[in-house]
C-alpha positions in Angstrom: -8.0 4.2 -11.0 -4.8 2.9 -9.5 -4.3 4.1 -6.0 -0.7 3.7 -4.9 0.1 3.6 -1.3 3.6 4.0 0.1 5.2 4.3 3.5 7.5 2.6 6.0 6.6 -0.7 7.7 4.1 -0.2 10.5 2.5 3.1 9.4 -0.8 1.6 8.7 -0.9 1.1 4.8 -2.3 -2.4 4.9 -5.0 -1.4 7.3 -6.0 1.5 5.1 -5.6 -0.4 1.9 -7.9 -3.3 3.1 -10.5 -0.8 4.4 -10.5 1.3 1.4 -10.7 -1.6 -0.9 -13.5 -3.1 1.0 -15.4 0.2 1.0 -15.1 0.9 -2.8 -15.1 -2.7 -3.9 -11.5 -2.4 -5.3 -8.9 -5.1 -5.7 -6.1 -5.0 -3.0 -2.8 -5.8 -4.4 -0.4 -6.4 -1.5 3.4 -6.8 -2.3 4.1 -8.5 1.1 1.8 -11.4 0.3 3.1 -12.0 -3.1 6.8 -11.8 -2.0 6.2 -14.2 0.9 4.4 -16.6 -1.5 7.6 -16.4 -3.8 9.8 -17.3 -0.8 7.4 -20.1 0.3 8.2 -21.6 -3.2 11.8 -21.7 -2.3 12.7 -18.6 -4.6 14.4 -15.4 -3.9 11.8 -12.7 -4.0 14.1 -9.8 -5.3 12.2 -7.7 -7.6 9.9 -10.5 -8.5 7.3 -9.4 -5.9 6.8 -5.9 -7.3 7.1 -7.2 -10.9 4.2 -9.7 -10.2 2.1 -7.1 -8.4 2.5 -4.6 -11.3 1.1 -7.5 -13.6 -1.8 -8.3 -11.2 -2.6 -4.6 -11.1 -2.7 -4.3 -14.8 -4.7 -7.2 -15.3 -7.4 -5.8 -13.0 -7.2 -2.3 -14.2 -7.7 -3.5 -17.8 -11.0 -5.3 -16.5 -12.2 -1.9 -15.2 -11.5 -2.5 -11.5 -10.0 0.1 -9.2 -6.8 -1.2 -7.7 -5.3 -0.4 -4.4 -1.4 -1.1 -4.5 0.0 -1.8 -0.9 3.7 -1.7 -0.6 6.6 0.2 1.2 7.5 1.7 -2.2 10.4 3.2 -0.8 12.3 3.6 -4.1 11.5 6.0 -6.8 11.8 3.4 -9.5 9.0 1.3 -7.9 6.7 4.4 -7.6 7.4 5.3 -11.2 6.6 1.7 -12.3 3.3 1.8 -10.6 2.5 4.9 -12.5 3.6 3.4 -15.7 1.0 0.6 -15.3 -1.8 3.3 -15.0 -0.2 5.2 -18.0 -0.1 2.2 -20.2 -3.9 1.7 -19.7 -4.9 5.2 -19.7 -6.2 5.3 -16.2 -5.9 7.7 -13.4 -3.4 7.1 -10.7 -2.8 8.7 -7.3 0.2 8.3 -5.1 -0.4 8.5 -1.4 2.4 8.6 1.2 1.2 7.1 4.4 3.0 8.2 7.6 2.8 8.0 11.4 4.2 11.3 12.5 4.1 10.1 16.2 7.5 8.3 16.4 6.5 6.5 19.8 3.2 5.4 18.3 5.0 4.1 15.0 7.5 2.2 17.0 4.8 0.7 19.3 2.9 -0.6 16.1 6.1 -2.0 14.7 7.1 -3.7 17.8 3.5 -5.3 18.6 1.9 -6.0 15.4 1.4 -9.7 14.4 2.0 -11.1 11.0 -1.1 -11.9 9.0 0.8 -13.6 6.2 2.0 -17.1 7.0 5.9 -17.3 7.2 6.2 -13.4 6.8 8.7 -12.2 9.2 8.0 -8.4 9.9 10.9 -5.9 10.2 11.8 -4.6 13.7 12.1 -1.1 14.7 15.9 -0.8 13.9 15.4 -2.3 10.4 12.3 0.1 9.9 14.3 3.2 10.9 17.2 2.0 8.6 14.8 1.4 5.6 15.8 3.6 2.5 12.8 5.9 1.4 13.8 8.1 -1.4 12.5 11.5 -2.2 9.5 11.9 -4.2 9.6 13.1 -7.8 6.1 14.2 -7.5 4.0 15.7 -4.6 2.0 12.6 -3.2 -1.3 13.0 -1.2 -0.1 12.7 2.5 -2.1 10.6 5.1 -0.9 10.7 8.7 -2.3 7.8 10.7 -1.0 8.9 14.1 -4.1 10.5 15.4 -6.8 9.5 13.1 -9.0 6.4 13.2 -8.7 4.3 10.0 -12.5 4.7 9.1 -12.0 8.4 9.4 -9.0 8.3 7.0 -10.7 6.2 4.5 -13.8 8.5 4.7 -11.6 11.2 3.7 -9.8 9.4 0.9 -13.2 8.4 -0.6 -14.2 12.0 -0.6 -10.9 13.5 -1.7 -10.5 10.9 -4.6 -14.3 11.3 -5.6 -14.7 7.6 -5.2 -18.1 5.8 -4.8 -18.4 3.9 -1.5 -20.1 0.5 -2.2 -19.8 -1.2 1.1 -20.7 -0.4 4.8 -17.8 1.1 6.9 -17.6 -1.9 9.1 -18.4 -5.6 8.3 
């Protein structure tokens, strides 16, 4: 299965992706990490980060792994490209739109979070608000992180997606 997370910076995608991947022993593919490493090599990331992520996801899906794709995914073309990876391999995919409906909480997260990828500069609030996020062409699963703990969100996802938890909730 390919689990495709999408949402603006600071809504909690990576927190959810990491916890979900840990709990179901899945591969976590994070576009931010790939793009930053491309930039660290002195190159322009452009679409290369997403293209590399699709390839890494496809390799791991072909090995039978569940993959959790973690990126803003604000463009319809990127969401369709993720789904095409799953379609090529004949595996199920699910689109999950992660949001934080509490604007003050979302802003607090954006303004106070530390980077966990060396050299990655996280966008500020103005850049986050200005970020393009195109309408969906399908109805995604919605996850609102504004008032639920990450463990509870992941428990619900595991149940809703009928996944097998393979690891304890907390390390």
